[in-house]
C-alpha angles and dihedrals in degrees: 000000000000091000094060115131108224150163124207117205105208107196142179114222116275094014098126094265094135091056092052094043093052092053093048091049090053092052089049097196104105101037137285103274119208140149094278100152099075113100092229091053091047090053090050091052091050092049092050088052091051094253129131110248108262126165094202103122095230088058103046105031096069089048092051092048091050091049094048099044128100119222091271090061097254113143128205136168141179112237132184130199090259090055091055087048094051093045094050093048090050091051099045106025087227128113126253132303094022089050094063090078086078093063101079093057091048094053093041090054101041107020108022093156096043119146121206133214119192115210117200142149128235096208101065092175092060090042090051092050090049092050092046091050094048092050091050100043099035089228111124100160133031091239089064093064094091094041105043125055103231119229120223116273119223115190113222124175095220093050092048088050089051089052091051091048089049091053092049089050089052090052092049092049092049092048091053091047093051089050092050091048091048094233133137106210126211102250121219126184120205091230091058094042095058092046094054114017096163091049091048092051090049091056092050092050091047089053088051091051089239131121117244108236117242 
């Protein structure tokens, strides 16, 4: 497992990560990135594989790697600040932020050659409004519109400000985690991604030392 080639897409909420992940999954050369580091998602993966849900790392990590790998054995995953937080607390038994000291050993042992992409958004006001709207309506992705009955959205200045503060806190947490891991992530901004999707994909594949198919 320690020889797994992998890319982690560290995102803030509403930064365009779903768009990028869907394209990478369709190409199927540098993994099948998903939100694998939530305990409920881990349990779902284990059930689908015929396993009893078990949050012991030796039980769920091989299942997650299998789920997130493309046929060539390349693994990728989307990971948020709260996923790093949960993972570190599981590893150390301590609470955040003291727990984050356990992360370097985890990545050195299981993903020593991991590459990181940081997904952000320049316009935090628009990002905050988008997060606020998603939390209120329950609609996080456009493909949910026909499956989920949307709740009414009410725009409130204080709640939008809370969403913006939350996003900034995510960015600060991710920055401190990158520093602790000793990595310099490839940074993508939503505004650049949607202007040049092929160019953005090329940069990701170059980071992964893999050629983007024609």
